[in-house]
Steps between C-alpha positions, in 0.01 A plus 500: 500500500199587715395269649824303508483158335468206739777247435398269784771589748250498786291208378684240295587186697731243346492123541840391362354412160815634328756409765860556386405567138644782290276748317585758235232770466503775240343823615525412867546850637130587520144393428422133446870423467571627853204308643622182328855552629369535856273197469777286353732601783242415765452166329874435539659612171803720437427776246693687236295765324547757228391862497543783253635792705282542811772435757298608805217265406744217434661549842157470662437167325842376615407599855172308480667184370778515757250562780354161409840344567590440136775638274420777253690670220382778271645563153426824312466518124272483200344155442441600139870430448598138436843562651339621823268200517799270458669691782199438724521127440876499551478692829228269630706190423821655634339606829262212566627213282181448298158634398189317614240767423493763226218751545477765227311806627680801351266709285448838337179666386405843371152587382450652155152576365607436141761296314579824317627650826737214582869543421652189348768516767234463770355194327849346490572586863171347618565174316863479611403556862188283510564223245862485390612488862292185550669335203846614612466383860339166412764421240782582741346335810381166366849345465554566872163366620467147632195275478238658725590847379221751435445788260220747575433772246267793560248613240175688572126483452572747220632204302132400468325835556742739329484863603491720186697761693776246575563356155865409552455367853193289415665355191820413686302328775307292248831389355621390845201268532576342161873481575442319829254251351751419226795483741336266752511182283866566423622539855288227659729256321768629740271482804435876500148639526393830336177687572366852461311727742260766369428763765208734475529865608753509784608796712866529395734783390454412132170689530693823548672465163205349314207731576432863587514575877145634503369162377681289760224541760266294281759238415371143533137597550403292195556176691195333658668561834504871422869551576849409381694214656775566748837343409474263797187348342700383199796354691327173612446400136872540432576293809261226390656480154853497642427230757447126480128563556482562123721206397247386234441848358677633192409701193205653681364856524386624841283813521485695827267785414233553763231318306556663160357266233726432204359462149 
């Protein structure tokens, strides 16, 4: 991408807020997921992350985590598969002994101007990647999480301001908000907190698959700040929700959208 997304490698400074914790991140090879992996590592956490097939990108995230002095492991595969999500949980527990933080960031989007143009298979794929994966990973991870554990799911401002060109994506993100709000009262009984982050337009590779290249230059201009976020600007929210700083926060929705007002 031009310009390259800023994941915070030159700017993020950790303060041991996640010292010796273990984080599982879906979609950690690029975008917000990579920025979160780096921030978690600099805050003292070991990181296992999933990626679909972008091995070069995944290796770069591993390098960033290890350069922070923490352990990293990347696992390829499709998070729309329940078997793969169970594998992610199993590998995290086998390698690190537990899961303290589950951060679901994997996502897929493809713009279609009309529902009539959308193949049913694409609708299914979007929901399996964006929503089913959240259900699969939460269900598999919760039995391994101790009191103090944290679940952070990722929705979007499109959950509240749906883009008519992103029908499947917007709908799946709205469902993630509802899922997280319903899940939070269940898991707090086990001492686990669950919250959801709704980013606004963010300069990540999903843009390449979602919109036409000629439109990317104007991406994010609708925010009051007149630009998209960089991935590093989302990472501090994920750190806050994973840390003890948010110990009295659960079932909440956090919007990071450059001043965009939600209805």
